[in-house]
C-alpha positions as CSV (number, residue, x, y, z in Angstrom):
1,M,-0.4,15.4,2.1
2,T,-0.8,12.9,0.6
3,K,0.0,12.2,-2.9
4,K,-2.4,10.7,-5.4
5,I,-1.9,8.1,-8.1
6,A,-4.0,7.0,-11.2
7,V,-2.8,3.4,-13.0
8,F,-3.6,3.5,-16.3
9,S,-3.9,-0.2,-17.3
10,S,-5.6,-2.4,-19.8
11,G,-4.8,-5.9,-19.6
12,R,-2.6,-9.0,-17.2
13,G,-2.3,-6.1,-14.1
14,G,1.0,-7.4,-13.1
15,N,2.4,-3.8,-12.6
16,F,-0.5,-2.1,-11.5
17,N,-0.9,-5.2,-8.7
18,N,3.0,-4.4,-7.8
19,L,2.5,-0.4,-7.3
20,C,-0.7,-1.2,-5.4
21,D,1.2,-3.5,-2.9
22,Y,4.5,-1.4,-2.9
23,F,2.8,1.7,-1.8
24,K,-0.1,0.3,0.6
25,D,1.7,0.9,4.0
26,F,2.8,4.4,2.6
27,K,1.7,7.6,4.8
28,N,2.4,9.7,1.9
29,I,2.0,8.2,-1.5
30,S,-1.5,6.3,-2.3
31,V,-2.8,4.4,-5.6
32,D,-5.9,5.9,-5.6
33,L,-7.7,5.2,-9.2
34,L,-7.8,2.8,-11.7
35,V,-8.1,3.6,-15.7
36,T,-8.8,1.1,-18.1
37,N,-10.3,0.9,-21.4
38,N,-10.8,-2.8,-20.6
39,L,-13.2,-4.1,-17.7
40,D,-12.8,-8.1,-18.4
41,S,-9.1,-6.8,-17.5
42,M,-6.8,-8.5,-14.5
43,S,-6.3,-4.6,-13.6
44,K,-10.2,-4.3,-12.8
45,K,-10.4,-7.5,-10.9
46,I,-7.1,-6.3,-8.6
47,A,-8.8,-2.9,-8.2
48,D,-12.3,-4.5,-7.1
49,K,-10.2,-7.1,-4.7
50,K,-8.1,-4.1,-3.2
51,M,-11.0,-1.7,-3.2
52,I,-9.6,0.9,-5.3
53,D,-11.9,2.9,-7.4
54,S,-12.1,2.3,-11.4
55,F,-13.4,4.7,-14.3
56,Y,-13.7,2.8,-17.5
57,A,-12.3,5.1,-20.4
58,D,-12.3,4.3,-24.2
59,K,-11.2,6.5,-26.9
60,A,-14.3,8.4,-26.7
61,I,-14.1,8.9,-23.0
62,L,-9.9,9.6,-23.0
63,I,-11.0,13.3,-25.4
64,S,-13.8,13.9,-23.3
65,N,-13.6,16.0,-19.9
66,N,-15.8,12.8,-18.1
67,L,-12.2,11.9,-17.5
68,N,-10.7,14.9,-16.4
69,T,-13.5,15.7,-13.9
70,V,-13.0,12.6,-12.2
71,L,-9.1,13.2,-11.9
72,E,-10.0,16.1,-10.7
73,E,-12.4,15.4,-8.2
74,K,-9.7,12.5,-7.1
75,K,-6.8,15.4,-6.7
76,I,-4.7,12.8,-8.8
77,D,-0.9,14.4,-8.7
78,L,0.6,11.3,-10.8
79,I,-0.8,9.4,-14.2
80,V,0.9,6.2,-14.4
81,L,1.0,4.3,-17.4
82,A,1.2,0.5,-16.8
83,G,0.0,-1.6,-20.2
84,F,-2.4,1.1,-21.3
85,T,-3.0,0.2,-24.9
86,L,-4.8,3.6,-25.5
87,K,-3.1,7.3,-26.8
88,I,-2.9,9.5,-24.5
89,P,-4.9,12.6,-25.5
90,E,-3.1,16.4,-26.0
91,K,-5.4,17.6,-24.2
92,L,-4.2,15.8,-20.7
93,V,-0.8,15.6,-21.7
94,K,-0.6,19.1,-21.7
95,K,-2.8,19.5,-18.6
96,Y,-0.7,17.3,-16.8
97,A,2.8,18.2,-18.5
98,R,5.7,15.8,-16.5
99,R,3.0,14.3,-14.5
100,I,2.2,11.5,-16.3
101,I,4.7,8.5,-16.8
102,N,5.2,5.6,-19.0
103,L,6.9,2.2,-18.3
104,H,8.3,1.1,-21.5
105,P,10.0,-2.9,-22.0
106,S,12.9,-1.6,-24.1
107,L,15.6,0.9,-23.8
108,L,14.2,3.5,-25.7
109,P,14.5,4.9,-28.2
110,K,15.0,1.7,-29.9
111,F,11.9,-0.4,-30.3
112,G,9.3,2.2,-29.2
113,G,6.1,3.9,-30.9
114,K,2.9,3.0,-32.0
115,G,1.8,-0.4,-31.7
116,M,5.3,-1.3,-29.5
117,Y,4.1,-2.7,-26.3
118,G,4.2,-6.1,-24.4
119,D,5.4,-9.2,-26.5
120,K,5.6,-7.3,-29.6
121,V,9.0,-5.2,-28.3
122,H,10.5,-8.2,-26.8
123,I,10.0,-10.1,-30.2
124,A,11.5,-7.3,-31.7
125,V,14.3,-7.4,-29.6
126,L,14.7,-10.9,-29.9
127,K,14.6,-10.7,-34.2
128,S,17.4,-7.6,-34.1
129,K,20.0,-10.4,-32.6
130,E,20.7,-7.2,-29.8
131,T,22.7,-8.1,-26.9
132,F,21.1,-6.5,-24.5
133,T,17.9,-4.9,-23.7
134,G,16.3,-3.1,-20.7
135,I,13.3,-1.0,-19.0
136,T,12.7,2.7,-19.9
137,I,10.6,5.0,-17.6
138,H,9.8,8.5,-19.1
139,Y,7.5,11.5,-19.2
140,V,4.5,11.3,-21.5
141,D,4.0,13.8,-24.7
142,E,1.7,13.6,-27.3
143,V,4.1,11.0,-29.2
144,Y,4.4,7.3,-28.5
145,D,7.7,7.0,-26.1
146,N,8.8,10.1,-26.8
147,G,9.0,11.9,-23.7
148,E,12.0,13.1,-21.7
149,V,13.7,9.6,-19.9
150,I,13.4,9.1,-16.1
151,F,15.0,6.0,-16.2
152,Q,16.5,3.3,-17.9
153,K,18.2,-0.2,-16.6
154,R,19.9,-2.3,-18.7
155,C,19.9,-6.2,-18.8
156,N,21.8,-8.6,-21.2
157,L,20.6,-10.9,-23.4
158,D,21.6,-14.7,-23.1
159,L,22.6,-16.4,-26.6
160,N,19.2,-18.6,-25.8
161,E,17.5,-15.9,-24.7
162,S,13.0,-17.0,-25.4
163,L,10.3,-14.9,-25.5
164,I,9.4,-16.4,-22.0
165,S,13.2,-15.8,-20.4
166,L,13.1,-12.1,-21.7
167,R,9.6,-11.8,-20.4
168,E,10.1,-12.6,-16.9
169,K,13.6,-10.8,-16.9
170,I,12.2,-8.1,-18.1
171,R,8.9,-7.9,-15.6
172,A,11.6,-8.7,-12.7
173,M,13.5,-5.6,-13.7
174,E,9.8,-3.4,-13.8
175,Y,8.6,-4.8,-10.6
176,E,11.9,-3.6,-8.7
177,F,12.5,-0.1,-10.6
178,F,8.8,0.9,-11.5
179,P,7.7,1.6,-7.8
180,K,11.5,3.1,-6.3
181,T,11.2,5.6,-9.2
182,I,7.7,7.1,-8.7
183,E,8.7,7.4,-5.3
184,K,11.2,9.2,-5.8
185,I,9.3,11.9,-8.1
186,L,6.6,12.1,-6.2
187,N,9.2,13.2,-3.2
């Protein structure tokens, strides 16, 4: 039986695209749905190009039963947050307990919490004078960036690390380890 993934993404869609490409030839895992709160996002354009169903969900729709109905109709096994900027409602977190995961661009618990995503995290890491950072994949609970850690990967920061070099370093790790971790979870 095929395990079905819904990816929630709001932005440029790099991880969404990577997950679609990684799982495209799998017989037992598929990316079946994009949920987005930004119809102009690259994620939406990628979903359209790859002919993956998409569903628009703003704050009001997230807390309504409409999203839940779509997830049930699609028989979604795992919700994957990949650059989704809205908080997942408690009702959905409870219904999909240990079946919603998030990718965060730092070693949680450092540099996590409300408003900490993308370049905001990288800038905070660089300002802190840390000597290393990394990525965290974790289960989602009711608190931002708080759920049980599934996987972390560390990387060193160079003395002359820039926002651009750090962003690329983290993206490379995300693209390598996010799909492999999802595969392990679903198998």
